[in-house]
C-alpha positions, -999 to +999 in steps of 0.1 A: +222-215-659+193-217-634+157-214-645+155-180-629+188-165-641+170-148-671+152-126-645+184-111-631+189-084-657+153-072-652+158-071-614+188-049-618+169-026-641+141-024-615+167-016-588+183+011-609+149+027-616+140+027-579+173+044-570+166+070-598+131+077-585+144+080-549+172+104-559+148+126-580+139+157-558+102+161-551+086+191-566+083+220-541+047+226-529+033+260-534-003+260-520-029+286-513-060+273-496-092+285-480-100+272-445-123+257-435-129+238-468-166+234-458-187+251-431-224+256-423-237+290-413-271+305-407-288+329-431-283+365-421-251+359-402-214+367-409-190+340-421-152+341-421-128+322-442-091+321-437-065+323-465-035+301-458-003+295-477+021+265-477+052+273-497+082+250-496+101+273-519+103+309-507+082+334-526+087+372-530+049+372-533+022+378-559-015+382-561-047+362-564-084+367-573-112+352-554-146+345-569-179+343-550-217+343-557-229+379-550-265+366-547-255+345-517-226+364-502-218+401-496-181+409-492-174+428-460-136+429-456-102+412-458-079+415-429-042+406-432-028+385-403-003+405-383+020+375-380+023+369-417+058+384-419+052+402-452+062+437-461+032+460-454+042+481-484+035+451-507+000+445-492-028+452-516-065+450-508-086+434-535-109+453-558-145+443-551-160+437-585-193+422-572-185+385-574-148+389-579-122+401-554-094+410-578-057+416-570-053+407-534-015+410-530+012+403-505+049+395-504+084+402-490+115+407-510+134+385-484+110+357-491+080+341-474+081+304-468+064+277-448+028+273-435+014+308-428-020+324-422-022+352-448-055+367-435-093+364-432-122+371-455-155+382-440-188+379-458-225+385-449-249+357-460-277+367-482-295+336-495-299+299-487-280+272-504-244+259-510-221+285-524-185+280-536-154+302-532-128+297-559-094+313-566-071+321-595-036+335-596-038+372-605-028+377-641-011+411-635-016+443-654-019+479-645-019+482-607-023+445-602+002+423-583+006+395-609+017+359-604+038+345-575+076+347-580+103+325-564+127+343-541+154+317-551+151+316-589+130+348-596+109+327-619+071+324-618+059+297-593+032+272-602+007+276-573-020+250-564-052+266-553-079+250-530-113+267-526-141+263-501-178+257-499-203+273-475-237+259-468-261+287-458-291+273-438-321+286-420-312+295-384-324+269-359-357+277-341-337+279-308-315+305-323-345+325-335-360+323-300-328+335-285-327+364-309-363+373-302-357+371-264-326+394-268-347+419-288-375+419-262-350+423-234-334+453-251-368+469-257-377+465-220-344+480-210-349+510-232-385+515-220-373+514-183-346+540-192-371+564-208-395+559-178-368+567-153-358+598-173-393+611-171-395+608-133 
């Protein structure tokens, strides 16, 4: 018996565990994320945020709620991407509850899978500072889409959610000068039109 022979049983156990780990299937990714995760925009401007999905396992769809600070952002719209491949009959615009967009829904009974752009949120910026956008899977209820469901097992899917942050800053002086110049040019143009109309 060699001095290292007592280690052999442990080596075989290690190899067996490694094989077991390698043969265990990885859990399917079901991700909804906001893109970009961080952006900087000027006060008084519009900001857009994309909603993206990455589902390894096909989903028949579901719904989500988005939360925002109504003192810093004013919700304008959500536009579904035409290339999503969902059933327009399953699309649901969210209810704007001033700080919560509840029940945004989409899906397809044939299943949606892969990396897809769901659509785009648009907000107006109202106040300076860093504001956060967070999400939750919709709980369901009367008229609500509810959680996401697998197109393969028809069971509820566990979805990972990634929010975003927006930094609202004072517009740069150059931007302010350009805005002022554009305003003066427009005024001069209108004055010339009125003067020409009088002649």
